[in-house]
Each structure stands twice: as C-alpha cells, then as structure tokens.
N, CA, C and O atoms as CSV, one atom per row, in Angstrom:
chain,resi,resn,atom,element,x,y,z
A,1,MET,N,N,-85.744,-33.359,61.539
A,1,MET,CA,C,-84.561,-33.723,61.501
A,1,MET,C,C,-83.564,-32.910,60.834
A,1,MET,O,O,-83.825,-32.668,59.656
A,2,LYS,N,N,-82.654,-32.503,61.221
A,2,LYS,CA,C,-81.387,-32.000,60.346
A,2,LYS,C,C,-80.628,-32.660,59.804
A,2,LYS,O,O,-80.053,-33.577,60.391
A,3,TYR,N,N,-80.407,-32.353,58.453
A,3,TYR,CA,C,-79.329,-32.750,57.795
A,3,TYR,C,C,-78.549,-31.876,57.164
A,3,TYR,O,O,-79.098,-30.918,56.619
A,4,VAL,N,N,-77.028,-32.024,57.100
A,4,VAL,CA,C,-76.290,-31.000,56.058
A,4,VAL,C,C,-76.126,-31.782,55.032
A,4,VAL,O,O,-76.050,-33.007,55.136
A,5,LEU,N,N,-76.054,-31.134,53.926
A,5,LEU,CA,C,-75.819,-31.292,52.453
A,5,LEU,C,C,-74.082,-30.938,52.653
A,5,LEU,O,O,-73.969,-29.766,53.013
A,6,LEU,N,N,-72.896,-31.543,52.533
A,6,LEU,CA,C,-71.826,-31.389,51.904
A,6,LEU,C,C,-71.552,-31.195,50.766
A,6,LEU,O,O,-71.568,-32.234,50.106
A,7,LEU,N,N,-71.228,-30.057,50.062
A,7,LEU,CA,C,-71.000,-29.918,48.859
A,7,LEU,C,C,-69.514,-30.463,48.195
A,7,LEU,O,O,-68.503,-29.764,48.258
A,8,MET,N,N,-69.525,-31.202,47.842
A,8,MET,CA,C,-67.817,-31.747,47.433
A,8,MET,C,C,-67.552,-31.988,46.113
A,8,MET,O,O,-68.104,-32.897,45.492
A,9,GLY,N,N,-66.632,-31.134,45.569
A,9,GLY,CA,C,-65.590,-30.966,44.512
A,9,GLY,C,C,-64.613,-32.111,44.039
A,9,GLY,O,O,-64.587,-33.038,44.849
A,10,ASN,N,N,-63.974,-32.251,43.170
A,10,ASN,CA,C,-62.906,-32.922,42.795
A,10,ASN,C,C,-62.008,-31.770,42.058
A,10,ASN,O,O,-62.477,-31.287,41.027
A,11,LEU,N,N,-60.702,-31.291,42.546
A,11,LEU,CA,C,-59.825,-30.475,41.447
A,11,LEU,C,C,-59.674,-31.357,40.328
A,11,LEU,O,O,-59.606,-30.825,39.220
A,12,ALA,N,N,-59.610,-32.606,40.409
A,12,ALA,CA,C,-59.216,-33.148,39.059
A,12,ALA,C,C,-60.194,-33.176,37.680
A,12,ALA,O,O,-59.946,-33.313,36.482
A,13,ASP,N,N,-61.386,-32.983,38.431
A,13,ASP,CA,C,-62.896,-33.106,37.320
A,13,ASP,C,C,-62.667,-31.913,36.608
A,13,ASP,O,O,-62.650,-30.908,37.319
A,14,ASP,N,N,-62.483,-31.738,35.378
A,14,ASP,CA,C,-62.523,-30.506,34.431
A,14,ASP,C,C,-63.793,-29.935,34.685
A,14,ASP,O,O,-63.795,-28.707,34.589
A,15,ARG,N,N,-65.325,-30.679,35.103
A,15,ARG,CA,C,-66.356,-29.843,35.430
A,15,ARG,C,C,-66.551,-28.900,36.448
A,15,ARG,O,O,-67.416,-28.027,36.518
A,16,CYS,N,N,-65.517,-29.215,37.346
A,16,CYS,CA,C,-65.666,-28.260,38.178
A,16,CYS,C,C,-65.067,-26.953,38.321
A,16,CYS,O,O,-63.904,-26.910,37.919
A,17,GLY,N,N,-65.535,-25.884,38.778
A,17,GLY,CA,C,-65.006,-24.089,38.221
A,17,GLY,C,C,-65.465,-23.906,37.232
A,17,GLY,O,O,-66.679,-24.059,37.098
A,18,GLU,N,N,-64.734,-23.545,36.268
A,18,GLU,CA,C,-65.144,-22.258,35.252
A,18,GLU,C,C,-65.205,-22.890,33.962
A,18,GLU,O,O,-64.604,-22.417,32.998
A,19,SER,N,N,-66.194,-24.379,33.866
A,19,SER,CA,C,-66.633,-24.711,32.821
A,19,SER,C,C,-68.007,-24.551,32.374
A,19,SER,O,O,-68.948,-24.366,33.146
A,20,GLU,N,N,-68.104,-24.629,31.072
A,20,GLU,CA,C,-70.159,-24.428,30.636
A,20,GLU,C,C,-70.973,-25.106,31.562
A,20,GLU,O,O,-72.043,-24.659,31.975
A,21,GLU,N,N,-70.341,-26.475,31.981
A,21,GLU,CA,C,-70.926,-27.697,32.680
A,21,GLU,C,C,-71.100,-27.269,34.142
A,21,GLU,O,O,-72.100,-27.646,34.752
A,22,ALA,N,N,-70.361,-26.652,34.614
A,22,ALA,CA,C,-69.996,-26.529,36.192
A,22,ALA,C,C,-71.392,-25.930,36.661
A,22,ALA,O,O,-71.878,-25.519,35.608
A,23,PRO,N,N,-72.099,-25.721,37.461
A,23,PRO,CA,C,-73.150,-24.788,37.910
A,23,PRO,C,C,-72.577,-23.618,38.544
A,23,PRO,O,O,-71.744,-23.629,39.451
A,24,GLY,N,N,-73.064,-22.674,38.024
A,24,GLY,CA,C,-72.893,-21.413,38.510
A,24,GLY,C,C,-73.471,-20.506,39.753
A,24,GLY,O,O,-74.449,-20.883,40.400
A,25,VAL,N,N,-72.837,-19.378,40.006
A,25,VAL,CA,C,-73.814,-18.841,41.630
A,25,VAL,C,C,-75.043,-18.641,41.509
A,25,VAL,O,O,-75.782,-18.855,42.470
A,26,GLU,N,N,-75.546,-18.179,40.286
A,26,GLU,CA,C,-77.357,-17.947,39.984
A,26,GLU,C,C,-78.239,-19.198,40.269
A,26,GLU,O,O,-79.437,-19.082,40.527
A,27,GLU,N,N,-77.500,-20.585,40.203
A,27,GLU,CA,C,-77.987,-21.490,40.327
A,27,GLU,C,C,-78.222,-21.870,41.539
A,27,GLU,O,O,-79.286,-22.331,41.954
A,28,PHE,N,N,-77.027,-21.650,42.273
A,28,PHE,CA,C,-77.274,-22.282,44.057
A,28,PHE,C,C,-78.054,-20.961,44.761
A,28,PHE,O,O,-78.528,-21.023,45.896
A,29,ILE,N,N,-78.113,-19.750,43.907
A,29,ILE,CA,C,-78.761,-18.706,45.122
A,29,ILE,C,C,-80.667,-19.297,44.532
A,29,ILE,O,O,-81.654,-19.528,45.231
A,30,ALA,N,N,-80.493,-19.356,43.067
A,30,ALA,CA,C,-81.878,-20.432,43.110
A,30,ALA,C,C,-82.373,-21.010,43.927
A,30,ALA,O,O,-83.403,-20.744,44.546
A,31,PHE,N,N,-81.527,-22.064,44.035
A,31,PHE,CA,C,-81.627,-23.500,44.742
A,31,PHE,C,C,-82.011,-23.112,46.297
A,31,PHE,O,O,-82.971,-23.624,46.873
A,32,ASP,N,N,-81.133,-22.133,46.904
A,32,ASP,CA,C,-81.652,-21.676,48.367
A,32,ASP,C,C,-82.774,-20.958,48.110
A,32,ASP,O,O,-83.274,-20.825,49.227
A,33,ALA,N,N,-83.453,-20.431,47.353
A,33,ALA,CA,C,-84.805,-19.431,47.494
A,33,ALA,C,C,-85.823,-20.487,47.655
A,33,ALA,O,O,-86.811,-20.453,48.388
A,34,GLU,N,N,-85.354,-21.639,46.688
A,34,GLU,CA,C,-86.501,-23.025,46.607
A,34,GLU,C,C,-86.241,-23.521,47.960
A,34,GLU,O,O,-87.197,-23.908,48.633
A,35,LEU,N,N,-85.308,-23.545,48.330
A,35,LEU,CA,C,-85.451,-24.306,49.480
A,35,LEU,C,C,-85.992,-23.884,50.897
A,35,LEU,O,O,-86.478,-24.510,51.838
A,36,GLU,N,N,-85.551,-21.859,50.524
A,36,GLU,CA,C,-86.327,-21.384,51.608
A,36,GLU,C,C,-87.809,-20.938,51.412
A,36,GLU,O,O,-88.459,-20.627,52.410
A,37,LYS,N,N,-88.342,-20.895,50.238
A,37,LYS,CA,C,-89.669,-21.156,50.040
A,37,LYS,C,C,-90.529,-22.611,50.783
A,37,LYS,O,O,-91.574,-22.576,51.433
A,38,ALA,N,N,-89.783,-23.695,50.470
A,38,ALA,CA,C,-90.526,-24.633,51.106
A,38,ALA,C,C,-90.049,-24.740,52.538
A,38,ALA,O,O,-90.389,-25.812,53.040
A,39,GLY,N,N,-89.528,-24.138,53.151
A,39,GLY,CA,C,-89.535,-23.769,54.318
A,39,GLY,C,C,-88.331,-24.811,55.137
A,39,GLY,O,O,-88.165,-24.581,56.335
A,40,VAL,N,N,-87.680,-25.703,54.630
A,40,VAL,CA,C,-86.753,-26.778,55.159
A,40,VAL,C,C,-85.318,-25.941,54.859
A,40,VAL,O,O,-84.397,-26.703,55.153
A,41,LEU,N,N,-84.938,-24.996,54.510
A,41,LEU,CA,C,-83.775,-24.245,54.599
A,41,LEU,C,C,-83.172,-23.769,56.192
A,41,LEU,O,O,-83.681,-22.786,56.731
A,42,ALA,N,N,-82.329,-24.355,56.717
A,42,ALA,CA,C,-82.007,-24.200,58.290
A,42,ALA,C,C,-80.425,-23.492,58.391
A,42,ALA,O,O,-79.863,-23.438,59.485
A,43,GLY,N,N,-79.864,-23.034,57.319
A,43,GLY,CA,C,-78.333,-22.559,57.207
A,43,GLY,C,C,-77.720,-22.957,56.189
A,43,GLY,O,O,-78.257,-23.335,55.148
A,44,GLY,N,N,-76.239,-22.888,56.471
A,44,GLY,CA,C,-75.416,-23.070,55.331
A,44,GLY,C,C,-74.539,-21.880,54.813
A,44,GLY,O,O,-74.932,-20.716,54.895
A,45,PHE,N,N,-73.177,-22.277,54.206
A,45,PHE,CA,C,-72.588,-21.113,54.299
A,45,PHE,C,C,-71.389,-21.953,52.437
A,45,PHE,O,O,-71.376,-23.090,51.966
A,46,GLY,N,N,-70.915,-21.131,52.161
A,46,GLY,CA,C,-70.403,-21.515,50.862
A,46,GLY,C,C,-69.164,-21.580,51.634
A,46,GLY,O,O,-69.196,-21.377,52.848
A,47,LEU,N,N,-67.565,-21.971,50.738
A,47,LEU,CA,C,-66.313,-22.029,51.215
A,47,LEU,C,C,-65.676,-21.054,50.169
A,47,LEU,O,O,-66.323,-20.560,49.246
A,48,THR,N,N,-64.367,-20.828,50.397
A,48,THR,CA,C,-63.659,-20.088,49.410
A,48,THR,C,C,-62.534,-21.393,49.123
A,48,THR,O,O,-61.976,-22.239,49.821
A,49,ASP,N,N,-62.555,-21.082,47.925
A,49,ASP,CA,C,-61.224,-22.153,47.104
A,49,ASP,C,C,-60.115,-22.633,47.992
A,49,ASP,O,O,-59.433,-21.833,48.634
A,50,PRO,N,N,-59.883,-24.223,48.048
A,50,PRO,CA,C,-59.391,-25.214,48.659
A,50,PRO,C,C,-57.761,-24.447,48.757
A,50,PRO,O,O,-57.060,-24.581,49.760
A,51,GLU,N,N,-57.406,-23.788,47.760
A,51,GLU,CA,C,-56.108,-22.945,47.772
A,51,GLU,C,C,-55.639,-21.963,48.985
A,51,GLU,O,O,-54.533,-21.673,49.441
A,52,GLU,N,N,-57.019,-21.570,49.316
A,52,GLU,CA,C,-56.929,-20.593,50.550
A,52,GLU,C,C,-57.058,-21.185,51.838
A,52,GLU,O,O,-56.954,-20.441,52.814
A,53,GLY,N,N,-57.240,-22.250,51.983
A,53,GLY,CA,C,-57.503,-22.926,53.031
A,53,GLY,C,C,-55.961,-23.198,53.840
A,53,GLY,O,O,-54.921,-22.870,53.269
A,54,THR,N,N,-55.948,-23.700,54.939
A,54,THR,CA,C,-54.672,-23.910,55.731
A,54,THR,C,C,-54.993,-25.426,56.410
A,54,THR,O,O,-56.005,-25.530,57.103
A,55,SER,N,N,-54.003,-26.754,56.178
A,55,SER,CA,C,-54.497,-27.901,57.028
A,55,SER,C,C,-53.695,-27.615,58.128
A,55,SER,O,O,-52.752,-26.824,58.114
A,56,LEU,N,N,-54.220,-28.507,59.437
A,56,LEU,CA,C,-53.362,-28.908,60.714
A,56,LEU,C,C,-53.579,-30.256,61.017
A,56,LEU,O,O,-54.676,-30.680,61.380
A,57,THR,N,N,-52.354,-31.103,60.855
A,57,THR,CA,C,-52.582,-32.365,61.401
A,57,THR,C,C,-51.690,-32.380,62.737
A,57,THR,O,O,-51.072,-31.391,63.133
A,58,ARG,N,N,-51.701,-33.822,63.482
A,58,ARG,CA,C,-50.519,-34.061,64.532
A,58,ARG,C,C,-50.858,-35.597,64.654
A,58,ARG,O,O,-51.855,-36.319,64.656
A,59,ALA,N,N,-49.582,-35.698,64.746
A,59,ALA,CA,C,-49.532,-37.384,64.826
A,59,ALA,C,C,-50.025,-38.228,66.233
A,59,ALA,O,O,-50.103,-39.453,66.321
A,60,SER,N,N,-50.275,-37.432,67.094
A,60,SER,CA,C,-50.606,-37.971,68.840
A,60,SER,C,C,-50.917,-36.941,69.616
A,60,SER,O,O,-50.542,-35.777,69.478
A,61,ARG,N,N,-51.553,-37.349,70.369
A,61,ARG,CA,C,-51.613,-35.954,71.441
A,61,ARG,C,C,-50.597,-35.349,71.654
A,61,ARG,O,O,-50.696,-34.129,71.527
A,62,GLU,N,N,-49.552,-35.775,71.961
A,62,GLU,CA,C,-48.246,-35.227,72.297
A,62,GLU,C,C,-47.825,-34.349,71.011
A,62,GLU,O,O,-47.384,-33.212,71.184
A,63,ALA,N,N,-47.914,-34.693,70.193
A,63,ALA,CA,C,-47.227,-34.221,68.923
A,63,ALA,C,C,-47.421,-32.743,68.798
A,63,ALA,O,O,-48.480,-32.170,69.054
A,64,GLU,N,N,-46.311,-32.162,68.383
A,64,GLU,CA,C,-46.708,-30.720,67.639
A,64,GLU,C,C,-47.504,-30.880,66.481
A,64,GLU,O,O,-47.317,-31.820,65.709
A,65,PRO,N,N,-48.560,-29.850,66.275
A,65,PRO,CA,C,-49.134,-29.941,65.192
A,65,PRO,C,C,-48.344,-29.772,63.730
A,65,PRO,O,O,-47.326,-29.104,63.912
A,66,VAL,N,N,-48.479,-30.117,62.530
A,66,VAL,CA,C,-47.997,-29.482,61.187
A,66,VAL,C,C,-48.972,-28.958,60.372
A,66,VAL,O,O,-49.836,-29.498,59.681
A,67,ILE,N,N,-48.659,-27.720,60.590
A,67,ILE,CA,C,-49.282,-26.748,59.623
A,67,ILE,C,C,-49.023,-26.634,58.074
A,67,ILE,O,O,-47.939,-26.131,57.777
A,68,THR,N,N,-49.789,-26.994,57.109
A,68,THR,CA,C,-49.754,-26.656,55.689
A,68,THR,C,C,-50.481,-25.661,54.949
A,68,THR,O,O,-51.681,-25.560,55.203
A,69,ALA,N,N,-49.986,-24.927,54.102
A,69,ALA,CA,C,-50.918,-24.273,53.297
A,69,ALA,C,C,-51.441,-24.598,52.265
A,69,ALA,O,O,-50.820,-24.748,51.213
A,70,GLY,N,N,-52.811,-24.776,52.420
A,70,GLY,CA,C,-53.651,-25.045,51.468
A,70,GLY,C,C,-54.347,-26.557,51.773
A,70,GLY,O,O,-54.293,-26.920,52.948
A,71,PRO,N,N,-55.061,-27.557,50.704
A,71,PRO,CA,C,-55.156,-28.436,50.917
A,71,PRO,C,C,-54.394,-29.586,51.227
A,71,PRO,O,O,-53.205,-29.505,50.922
A,72,TYR,N,N,-54.793,-30.685,51.782
A,72,TYR,CA,C,-54.435,-31.812,51.954
A,72,TYR,C,C,-53.735,-32.126,50.635
A,72,TYR,O,O,-54.475,-32.202,49.654
A,73,ALA,N,N,-52.212,-32.354,50.420
A,73,ALA,CA,C,-51.374,-33.077,49.500
A,73,ALA,C,C,-51.919,-33.586,48.582
A,73,ALA,O,O,-51.898,-33.218,47.407
A,74,GLU,N,N,-52.422,-34.426,49.019
A,74,GLU,CA,C,-53.110,-35.937,48.288
A,74,GLU,C,C,-54.469,-36.054,48.566
A,74,GLU,O,O,-54.927,-37.111,49.000
A,75,SER,N,N,-55.130,-35.113,48.368
A,75,SER,CA,C,-56.422,-35.351,48.285
A,75,SER,C,C,-57.049,-33.944,47.572
A,75,SER,O,O,-56.933,-32.746,47.828
A,76,ARG,N,N,-57.786,-34.738,46.524
A,76,ARG,CA,C,-58.307,-33.559,44.983
A,76,ARG,C,C,-59.594,-33.375,45.438
A,76,ARG,O,O,-60.195,-32.451,44.891
A,77,GLU,N,N,-60.357,-34.169,46.525
A,77,GLU,CA,C,-61.562,-33.861,46.770
A,77,GLU,C,C,-61.744,-32.752,47.719
A,77,GLU,O,O,-60.766,-32.488,48.418
A,78,PHE,N,N,-62.785,-32.071,47.872
A,78,PHE,CA,C,-62.770,-30.723,49.048
A,78,PHE,C,C,-64.133,-30.228,49.181
A,78,PHE,O,O,-64.965,-30.268,48.274
A,79,VAL,N,N,-64.332,-29.745,50.381
A,79,VAL,CA,C,-65.737,-29.638,50.469
A,79,VAL,C,C,-66.229,-27.960,50.155
A,79,VAL,O,O,-65.848,-27.062,50.907
A,80,GLY,N,N,-66.891,-27.753,49.261
A,80,GLY,CA,C,-67.126,-26.063,48.818
A,80,GLY,C,C,-68.361,-25.402,49.509
A,80,GLY,O,O,-68.705,-24.233,49.334
A,81,GLY,N,N,-69.055,-26.418,50.412
A,81,GLY,CA,C,-70.215,-25.511,51.026
A,81,GLY,C,C,-71.114,-26.428,51.685
A,81,GLY,O,O,-71.359,-27.498,51.129
A,82,THR,N,N,-71.772,-26.075,53.088
A,82,THR,CA,C,-72.673,-26.661,53.270
A,82,THR,C,C,-74.253,-26.335,53.198
A,82,THR,O,O,-74.473,-25.149,53.443
A,83,ILE,N,N,-75.268,-27.010,52.954
A,83,ILE,CA,C,-76.805,-26.712,53.425
A,83,ILE,C,C,-77.260,-27.323,54.605
A,83,ILE,O,O,-77.280,-28.552,54.671
A,84,VAL,N,N,-77.693,-26.504,55.707
A,84,VAL,CA,C,-78.473,-27.291,56.425
A,84,VAL,C,C,-79.960,-27.350,56.244
A,84,VAL,O,O,-80.625,-26.315,56.283
A,85,LEU,N,N,-80.479,-28.473,56.056
A,85,LEU,CA,C,-81.947,-28.620,56.282
A,85,LEU,C,C,-82.759,-29.191,56.862
A,85,LEU,O,O,-82.495,-30.379,57.047
A,86,GLU,N,N,-83.721,-28.824,57.264
A,86,GLU,CA,C,-84.898,-29.479,59.032
A,86,GLU,C,C,-85.924,-30.102,57.856
A,86,GLU,O,O,-86.783,-29.429,57.287
A,87,VAL,N,N,-85.666,-31.486,57.615
A,87,VAL,CA,C,-86.758,-32.221,57.008
A,87,VAL,C,C,-87.008,-33.693,58.153
A,87,VAL,O,O,-86.390,-34.195,59.091
A,88,ASP,N,N,-88.234,-33.950,57.433
A,88,ASP,CA,C,-88.935,-35.125,58.259
A,88,ASP,C,C,-87.816,-36.403,57.835
A,88,ASP,O,O,-87.535,-37.229,58.703
A,89,SER,N,N,-87.431,-36.468,56.968
A,89,SER,CA,C,-86.431,-38.003,56.873
A,89,SER,C,C,-85.241,-37.800,55.858
A,89,SER,O,O,-84.930,-36.810,55.197
A,90,LEU,N,N,-84.567,-39.294,55.962
A,90,LEU,CA,C,-83.713,-39.286,54.841
A,90,LEU,C,C,-83.818,-38.893,53.434
A,90,LEU,O,O,-83.204,-38.173,52.647
A,91,ASP,N,N,-84.916,-39.713,53.437
A,91,ASP,CA,C,-85.693,-39.815,51.895
A,91,ASP,C,C,-85.623,-38.217,51.625
A,91,ASP,O,O,-84.740,-37.775,50.890
A,92,GLU,N,N,-86.614,-37.324,52.263
A,92,GLU,CA,C,-86.530,-35.939,51.989
A,92,GLU,C,C,-85.302,-35.241,51.533
A,92,GLU,O,O,-85.076,-34.592,50.512
A,93,ALA,N,N,-84.452,-35.593,52.720
A,93,ALA,CA,C,-82.960,-34.710,52.133
A,93,ALA,C,C,-82.232,-35.468,51.126
A,93,ALA,O,O,-81.238,-34.948,50.619
A,94,LEU,N,N,-82.575,-36.546,50.800
A,94,LEU,CA,C,-81.708,-36.889,49.090
A,94,LEU,C,C,-82.633,-36.241,48.475
A,94,LEU,O,O,-81.975,-35.398,47.866
A,95,ALA,N,N,-83.705,-36.065,48.223
A,95,ALA,CA,C,-84.969,-35.784,47.219
A,95,ALA,C,C,-84.243,-34.148,47.032
A,95,ALA,O,O,-84.102,-33.686,45.900
A,96,TRP,N,N,-83.937,-33.585,47.922
A,96,TRP,CA,C,-82.796,-32.368,48.027
A,96,TRP,C,C,-81.915,-32.139,47.053
A,96,TRP,O,O,-81.911,-31.524,45.986
A,97,ALA,N,N,-80.967,-32.957,47.847
A,97,ALA,CA,C,-79.805,-33.297,47.479
A,97,ALA,C,C,-79.667,-33.057,45.806
A,97,ALA,O,O,-79.054,-32.205,45.164
A,98,ALA,N,N,-80.730,-34.484,45.289
A,98,ALA,CA,C,-80.761,-34.640,43.880
A,98,ALA,C,C,-80.754,-33.468,43.072
A,98,ALA,O,O,-80.078,-33.382,42.047
A,99,LYS,N,N,-81.854,-32.113,43.722
A,99,LYS,CA,C,-81.795,-30.926,43.084
A,99,LYS,C,C,-80.673,-30.033,43.023
A,99,LYS,O,O,-80.538,-29.156,42.170
A,100,CYS,N,N,-79.937,-30.265,43.882
A,100,CYS,CA,C,-79.026,-29.513,43.964
A,100,CYS,C,C,-77.755,-29.224,43.107
A,100,CYS,O,O,-76.949,-30.128,42.884
A,101,PRO,N,N,-77.584,-27.995,42.640
A,101,PRO,CA,C,-76.858,-27.437,41.773
A,101,PRO,C,C,-75.109,-28.510,41.949
A,101,PRO,O,O,-74.371,-29.011,41.102
A,102,GLY,N,N,-75.073,-28.469,43.156
A,102,GLY,CA,C,-73.449,-29.108,43.647
A,102,GLY,C,C,-73.236,-30.624,43.199
A,102,GLY,O,O,-72.145,-31.181,43.081
A,103,ALA,N,N,-74.689,-31.265,42.939
A,103,ALA,CA,C,-74.218,-32.698,42.610
A,103,ALA,C,C,-74.152,-32.789,41.020
A,103,ALA,O,O,-74.379,-33.847,40.433
A,104,ILE,N,N,-73.791,-31.478,40.295
A,104,ILE,CA,C,-73.663,-31.636,38.557
A,104,ILE,C,C,-71.935,-31.049,38.867
A,104,ILE,O,O,-71.474,-29.980,39.267
A,105,GLY,N,N,-71.169,-32.716,38.336
A,105,GLY,CA,C,-70.025,-32.190,38.147
A,105,GLY,C,C,-69.169,-32.487,39.964
A,105,GLY,O,O,-67.951,-32.554,40.131
A,106,GLY,N,N,-70.084,-32.596,40.926
A,106,GLY,CA,C,-69.129,-32.952,42.154
A,106,GLY,C,C,-70.462,-33.786,42.776
A,106,GLY,O,O,-71.513,-34.230,42.314
A,107,ARG,N,N,-69.923,-33.745,43.848
A,107,ARG,CA,C,-70.852,-34.809,44.946
A,107,ARG,C,C,-71.842,-34.040,45.965
A,107,ARG,O,O,-71.555,-32.953,46.467
A,108,VAL,N,N,-73.033,-34.735,46.205
A,108,VAL,CA,C,-73.589,-33.784,47.638
A,108,VAL,C,C,-73.470,-35.287,48.218
A,108,VAL,O,O,-73.797,-36.332,47.655
A,109,GLU,N,N,-72.816,-35.074,49.717
A,109,GLU,CA,C,-73.069,-36.174,50.814
A,109,GLU,C,C,-73.991,-35.308,51.781
A,109,GLU,O,O,-73.949,-34.121,52.106
A,110,VAL,N,N,-74.837,-36.357,52.115
A,110,VAL,CA,C,-75.995,-36.028,53.062
A,110,VAL,C,C,-75.706,-36.970,54.373
A,110,VAL,O,O,-75.590,-38.194,54.427
A,111,ARG,N,N,-75.619,-35.829,55.574
A,111,ARG,CA,C,-75.548,-36.378,56.957
A,111,ARG,C,C,-76.183,-36.209,57.988
A,111,ARG,O,O,-76.259,-35.047,58.390
A,112,PRO,N,N,-76.636,-36.935,58.517
A,112,PRO,CA,C,-77.607,-36.265,59.711
A,112,PRO,C,C,-76.792,-35.636,60.607
A,112,PRO,O,O,-75.678,-36.101,60.849
A,113,MET,N,N,-77.358,-34.229,61.352
A,113,MET,CA,C,-76.919,-33.109,61.845
A,113,MET,C,C,-76.633,-33.930,63.716
A,113,MET,O,O,-77.495,-34.441,64.430
A,114,LEU,N,N,-75.600,-33.814,63.915
A,114,LEU,CA,C,-75.629,-34.053,65.472
A,114,LEU,C,C,-75.652,-32.847,66.131
A,114,LEU,O,O,-74.781,-31.977,66.123
A,115,GLU,N,N,-76.793,-32.856,66.746
A,115,GLU,CA,C,-76.996,-31.507,67.737
A,115,GLU,C,C,-76.355,-31.786,69.222
A,115,GLU,O,O,-76.856,-32.695,69.883
A,116,LEU,N,N,-75.373,-31.108,69.711
A,116,LEU,CA,C,-75.146,-31.516,70.936
A,116,LEU,C,C,-75.584,-30.812,72.186
A,116,LEU,O,O,-75.315,-31.287,73.289
C-alpha cells in the first residue's frame, strides 16, 4: 500500500527554517537514501517557501475565483514537501515517519494514498 508523508511546518515555530535545531537538507538527502536502500521510496518532492505560493478560493460553484499571493493569511502551518512510501502497513509507514527529519520542529502527517 502507498502512504504519503506530508511534511508540515509552522511559520510561527522558531525551530523551522534556519535555526540550529531545524533539520538541514543533508538530513533529508540521507533519509531519502535510507528509504531508497530499504526499497520503500515510491516518490516525493519538496516545495518552495509558502511565500512563493499563490492561493485560490471560490465561495461557490458560481463564484469567481479569488486569487491571493502567498499562503492563506490565517494559516501558519504549511506543506513543505511530500514523500510517497510503498509499505505493507500503517505501522510501517509510521515507523518511517518517526525517522523523518521533517518531524523535528514540524509535523509529519501520514495518509494512505488514494490511487484512481
């Protein structure tokens, strides 16, 4: 079964970004290599900073879209990237999520992938 690890950060948390406690790119590269060596890495990608994004909302099907530069204003949490795992169980996906550098100073949300 495939599971997606959503690597969540929080703009209000001092540990995210360029602090000594925040995981560095090297840690993510090493983690990806470990996943690949174990044969469970099925994909994934990192994302740019939330400030580089554009948000779109619609109040209804008939409403015109409202486009805003940057992340949703009230949200301090953001998706920093994803990792797709192919593992046998949720327990195995959670074990890998616990090793993920994104859990340090952030949050890793684990979800089964819906394959259409």
